[in-house]
C-alpha positions, 0 to 999 in steps of 0.5 A, spaced: 558 526 486 553 527 481 546 523 482 546 517 477 539 517 474 541 512 468 537 507 466 540 501 470 541 506 476 533 507 476 532 499 475 537 497 480 532 501 485 525 500 481 526 492 481 526 491 488 522 496 489 517 493 486 518 485 488 518 489 496 511 493 494 507 488 492 508 484 499 503 486 503 497 485 497 501 479 496 498 477 504 491 479 502 491 477 496 493 469 497 489 469 504 483 471 499 485 467 493 486 460 498 479 462 502 475 463 497 476 456 494 474 452 501 469 447 498 464 449 504 463 458 505 468 459 500 464 465 498 462 467 505 470 467 507 472 471 500 467 476 503 470 477 510 478 477 507 475 482 502 472 486 509 478 486 514 482 486 508 481 493 506 480 495 513 487 493 515 489 496 509 487 502 511 490 502 518 496 500 514 497 505 509 495 510 515 501 510 520 506 507 514 506 513 511 511 515 516 516 510 512 515 516 506 517 521 511 523 517 514 526 516 507 524 523 505 529 526 511 534 521 510 535 521 503 534 529 503 540 529 508 544 525 503 544 529 498 546 535 503 551 531 505 548 532 511 547 525 513 552 524 519 548 529 523 542 525 523 545 521 529 540 517 533 534 519 528 532 513 527 531 510 532 527 515 535 523 514 528 522 507 529 519 508 536 515 512 533 512 508 528 511 502 534 508 507 539 503 509 534 501 502 532 499 499 539 495 505 540 491 504 533 491 496 535 488 497 542 483 502 540 479 498 534 481 490 538 475 491 543 470 495 537 471 490 531 465 488 531 460 494 531 466 496 526 465 491 521 458 492 522 458 499 519 461 496 513 454 491 512 457 486 515 452 481 518 451 473 520 456 468 517 460 474 513 461 478 520 463 471 524 469 470 519 470 477 519 472 478 526 475 471 527 480 474 521 482 480 525 482 477 532 488 474 529 491 478 524 491 485 528 497 482 532 501 483 525 500 490 525 505 493 530 510 488 526 508 490 519 510 498 522 517 496 525 518 493 518 515 499 515 520 504 518 526 499 517 524 500 509 523 507 509 531 508 513 534 503 507 530 507 502 533 514 504 540 510 504 538 508 497 537 501 497 532 497 496 535 490 495 534 489 503 527 490 503 526 487 497 529 480 501 525 481 507 518 482 503 519 476 498 521 472 503 515 474 508 510 473 501 513 466 500 513 464 507 505 466 507 503 463 501 507 455 504 503 457 510 496 459 507 495 452 503 498 448 509 494 452 514 486 453 511 487 446 507 491 442 513 496 436 512 494 429 512 497 427 518 500 433 521 495 439 520 488 440 521 484 445 516 483 451 520 479 455 514 480 462 515 483 462 521 489 459 518 490 464 513 490 469 518 495 465 522 499 464 515 499 473 514 501 473 522 507 468 522 509 472 515 509 478 518 513 476 524 519 473 520 519 479 516 520 484 522 525 479 525 529 480 519 528 487 518 532 488 525 537 483 523 539 487 516 538 494 519 544 492 525 547 488 519 548 492 513 548 499 516 551 503 521 544 505 525 543 505 532 537 502 535 538 504 541 533 510 544 537 516 546 535 523 548 535 529 546 530 529 541 533 529 534 531 536 530 528 532 524 523 528 529 519 535 529 518 535 521 517 527 521 511 529 526 509 535 521 510 530 514 507 524 517 501 527 520 500 531 513 501 523 510 496 521 515 491 526 513 491 524 507 491 517 508 485 518 511 482 521 505 485 516 501 481 509 505 475 513 507 474 512 499 476 505 499 472 503 505 466 507 503 467 503 496 466 496 501 461 498 504 457 500 498 459 494 495 457 489 502 451 493 501 449 489 494 450 483 497 455 477 498 456 476 491 458 483 490 462 484 496 466 478 494 466 481 486 469 487 489 474 483 493 477 480 487 477 486 484 481 491 489 486 485 490 488 485 483 488 493 483 492 492 490 497 488 487 497 492 480 498 499 484 504 497 488 507 493 482 506 500 479 509 504 485 516 500 484 518 506 479 515 511 484 520 509 489 525 510 485 523 516 484 522 518 491 529 515 493 533 519 487 528 525 488 530 528 495 536 526 494 537 531 489 533 536 492 538 536 497 543 537 492 539 543 489 538 539 481 532 541 479 535 539 472 536 533 473 530 532 477 525 534 472 529 528 467 528 524 473 521 525 472 519 524 466 524 517 465 520 514 471 513 516 468 515 513 461 518 507 465 511 507 469 505 508 463 509 502 459 509 498 466 501 500 465 500 498 458 503 491 460 500 490 465 493 491 461 495 487 455 496 481 462 489 483 464 485 482 457 489 476 456 488 472 463 481 476 463 477 469 466 483 466 469 484 472 474 477 471 477 478 463 477 483 464 481 479 468 487 473 464 486 468 459 482 462 461 484 458 463 477 454 468 479 461 471 483 464 471 477 459 474 472 458 480 476 467 481 477 468 479 469 461 485 468 466 490 472 473 488 470 475 492 465 475 498 470 481 495 473 484 496 468 483 502 465 485 505 471 492 502 470 495 508 465 492 514 471 494 510 476 501 510 473 501 517 472 498 518 479 502 513 484 509 516 480 509 523 481 504 522 488 511 518 490 516 523 487 512 529 491 514 525 498 521 525 496 520 532 496 517 533 502 511 535 499 506 532 504 501 538 505 499 539 498 499 531 497 494 531 503 490 537 499 489 533 493 487 527 496 482 531 501 480 533 494 479 528 490 475 524 495 471 530 497 469 532 491 471 527 486 470 520 488 463 521 494 459 525 489 461 519 483 459 514 487 452 516 490 451 519 483 451 512 480 448 509 486 442 514 485 443 511 478 442 504 480 449 503 476 451 498 482 458 495 482 461 499 475 458 505 479 463 504 484 468 503 480 467 509 476 467 513 482 475 510 483 476 511 477 474 518 477 478 519 484 485 517 481 484 521 475 483 527 479 489 526 483 493 525 477 491 531 474 492 535 480 499 533 481 501 534 473 499 542 474 502 542 481 509 539 478 509 545 472 508 550 476 513 549 482 518 545 479 518 546 472 521 554 473 526 552 477 529 548 472 529 553 467 533 558 472 
């Protein structure tokens, strides 16, 4: 049966993917917004959540890339009519994800103070960062399990159940954030920043339990670990390794940005935390149509239907550019309200208002870069994606970051480096697509 890429079908995949994709940034953003408004040490708490949130996002993004590899392998086999041959691949892929998460958890847990000192955290911000991290980190294996299940669902062309799981987790997290951070009179004692961490951990546990139930209930996938190793595991490891390297380069840029912002002072890292949380929220929002391109693109590659693949690429990029412009308009309309949502400190808000326009400028670049990035993952182009991120970080982001530091441009300079970084990725992916896949359409 020919793959459907109609407007209706793309929306069926994209809208649930948007809602599920924003779950992780919602967890961090809710924590930031709630703790940033704590009456005592709110700015320090916001700075700590910004530092830890960036570090945890780095770890999650590095290891959760296997989700894209799992999705690509499943969707390509589905398109080629070989889905029945995957057999014990899903259980082995999930075990692979969990094992990696446990290794990373214990490799960071005992060095957390040194890690945050490297990010320029000190004093009460360092203390709060350690408190927050030592609770939230235990949700790491739960998140990696959930993301592996999401990869299986996406490969099977289903984004509805991941949406159900993710939105439930996000809503639970919001409710628990208010209850545990501020307390409930007569029931719960206010826990401050530790309450935010517990809220995130509990919501991640609920999401993992739901993922387990849905994969067993809604699919024929077996989670019984059996041997021998499935041949596709070799491709999963290769794809995942290239995506790991890619994500290390990606997150090196984001962590350098955090380090530089922290070095400017607590008000600057607090303002950067607000900006990066909004940026991450919009990035995952944009990634919804990219997910549709990823899911359908992998299946079309398995079918060798390059003409439809080109039509799909044009459509999802167009849809995402429209979404990006809507986000820009909303950002302009609610420019001041967005800052006030996270913090009330006059100095933090002054810094934020002075650079938030950079976050808005990034949206169209994000739309092109993230959409093509998702499509290329579905096509299995992990090696090229790795090289693009290495180039964007080493040749784009880092030189601009240290040039603007030398010029004394502060937080605006850091975000100029981020703009160059995203723009480099978008241009490189456009060139690759035109050179490799357009000629296949003409044959």
